[in-house]
N, C-alpha and C positions, 0 to 999 in steps of 0.2 A: 607453437608459442601463441598464447592468447593475446588479443588486442587489449592493452591496458588503458587505452583512451587518452594518451598523452597529447595527441594532436587534435585540438578542438575542432578543426575544420572537417575531420573525417568521422567524428562521432555521430552516431544516430541513437535516438532515445525511443524505445518502444514503451508506451504508457498503457499498462493493462488495467482495465476498469471492469470489475465484475458488477453485474447489475441484476436486480430483481425488483420489478415494479418501480422503476426510476424514470418513468415517462416525463414527470414534471421537472426533473433535475438535469437530465442528460444533455439537453441542448445547450443550457446555460454553461454547464461544465465544459463542453467542447468549445464553445465560444471563448471562454476565459483562458483555456489552454492555448488556443491560437493567438489570443491577445498578448499573453505574457511570454510566449516563445516565438517571437517574430523571426529571429535570426538563428533558429535552431532546427536541425533536421530531426523530425519526429513523426511517429505514427501513433494513433490511438486504437487500441485493440479492445473492443467491447465484447465481454464474455457474458451473454445474457442467458439466465437459467429458466427459459420458458415463461417469461413474464406474461401474465394475462392482461396487463393494463395497456398494452400497445407500445411498450418500450422499443421493441425491435422495429416497428414501423417508423418511429421517430428517428432511430439510427439510420434507417434506409433513406429517409429524407435528408439527413445530414450528409450522407454519402453523395447525394446529388449536388449538394452545395459545395462540399470541400474535396470530394473525390474519393473513390474507393481505395486509392493507394494511401490516403491519409487517415481514413476512418475504416477500420476493418471490423466487420460484424462476424463474430465466431460463436454462434449460439449453441446451447445444449438443450436437450429436451425437457429437463426438469432440474430442480434444485439439487445440487450434488456436493455442495460444500465449498468454502472459500479456498482451501488449499488446492483442491483439484481444479478450481477455476484459474488459479495462477499457473498451474502446470499446463492446462489447456491453452491459455493465452501465450505462454512461453513457447509452445510448439510453433506458433505463427509469428513470433517476433523476429524481425530482421535487423534490429539495432544491436549495437555492442553494449548498450546500457539498457536496463529495464527499470521503469518506474511503476510502483504499485500504489494505487490510491483509490479512495472510495468515490462512488458516484453521487453521493447525496449532498455534496458541497460542504461537508464538514472539513474536507481538505481543500483549501483554497489554492488554485493553480498559481497564484501570485508568488508562492514560495518556491516554485520549480526553478527559477533562475538562481536562487540561493543554494539549492541542492547541487545544481550543476557547477556553480562557482566553487563551492566547498570541495567537491570531488576533484576538480581540476587543480585546485591549490594544494591539496593534501595527497592526491593519488589514492584516496580511500576506496576500499572495495565496496563499502556500504555507507550511504548517508541516510540517516533516519531523522524524521521530524520528532521533536520532543516538546511536550507541554510543561515539563518540570524543570526548566532552567530559566534564567533571567531572559525576558523577552518572549517567553512562551506562556500559554495559558489555555483556559477553557471558557467559552461563552455559551450561555443558554442552558447550563446544567444547574439543577437545584443543589443545595448544600449536601444533601445525603448522597447524591450521585458523585459529587466531587470527592467526598470523603471516602466513598467506596472505591473509586478509581485510584485515588492516591494511596489508600491503604493497601490495595492489591499490589501496586508497584513497590511500595516499601517492603511488604512481605516478601515479594519475589527478589528484591535487591538483597535483603538480609540472608535469604536462603541460598540464592544461586550466584550472587556476585558476577553479573554478566558484563559489567563495565559500561553500561548505558543507563540513562536516567528514565527512559520511557519504554518499558518492555512490551506494553500492549498496544502501542501505536501501530497504525497500518499505512503510514505515508512514508515510503522509502524509495531510495534509488540504489540499484545494484549494478555492479558489473555483471553482464549476462552470464558469463561462465561461473561466477561465484554463486549467483542465484541458482543455477542448475545444480551446482555441487551441494549447496546447503539444502535445497528443497528435496533432493533425493534421499537425504538422511532423516527427514521429518516424518513422523507418523501421526501427529495430532490432527484433529479436524476443528472446524469452527474457529472461535475466537482464541483458543489456546494456540492455534497454529502460528500466529504472529509472534507469540512469546517464544515458542520453541525455535522458530527461525533465527531470532536474534541470539538466543543462548547458544544454539549449535554453531552459529557463525563465530561467536566470541571464543568458544572452545577450540575451534579450528584455527584460531589465530589471525583471522581477517581483521584488517584495520577498519574500524567503525567510527565515523564522525557524526556529530549531531548538529542540527539546525533548529533553533527555536521556532515553534509555530503556535498559532492560536487555533485550537480546535473549536469549530462552531457546530452546535447541535443542529441536526437536519431541519431545514425550513419546511420542506414538503415531504409528506409520507410519514410512516410510523417507524419508530426505532425497532430494530430487530434484537436488541439486548434485553434479556429478562432474567428471572430467577434461575432458570435452567442453565443459562450461560455462566452464572456465578458459580454454580456447583461444578460445571464443566471446568472452569478456571482452576478451582481448588484441586480437582482431580489431576489436571494437567500439571499443576505446580508440583504435586507429590511425585508424579511420574518423572518430571525433569530432575527433581532432586535425587532420585534414585539412579537415573540413567546418564547424567552428564557430569 
């Protein structure tokens, strides 16, 4: 029998944060997580893909401040993709819930209590942040990028009917066993991976709830989204249309 997390006092949240060249962001992210989850049992698992900018050294310093039991550094030798980063982090997760979020501060930790509250109220298997309901939004994107993102979601909604408003978001809370189940059936890599995860979960009948968030474009570093990711998205959409 899996732990469905009905007893708040016994819940532990493993926050998996994939990183690549996030030296300027990771310390502030960790500080904000600790600030907003004061009364919550959690660990932060940093999966770094061989960043050359010194990200791992910063995380090691954070371990000295917060403790190696709260900040887990689980690096890999090179960039191996987002989906495999979550799988790698999941192997080291000791919580009965898992949060996945970006390291670049586009996902503000202030929303984490709302995710936890929503899950406790509804018993949801997945709580996902959404930019596309009342109270949600995007800050720092130009009009073209907003239209591209919104158009991608509308296209996916029309073709796939997943039952959630934000398919490509990557700020989510999962029951650990649900994440293990869903992730084992996914084959996509990169940015399509997030979309496949939520579509597969919906097809499997898991209860998915949404929390409005404001996505903030990264403050430090360069965006990893480009034209090749848009092509990858369209290919992934076609694949999911055929296989789900």
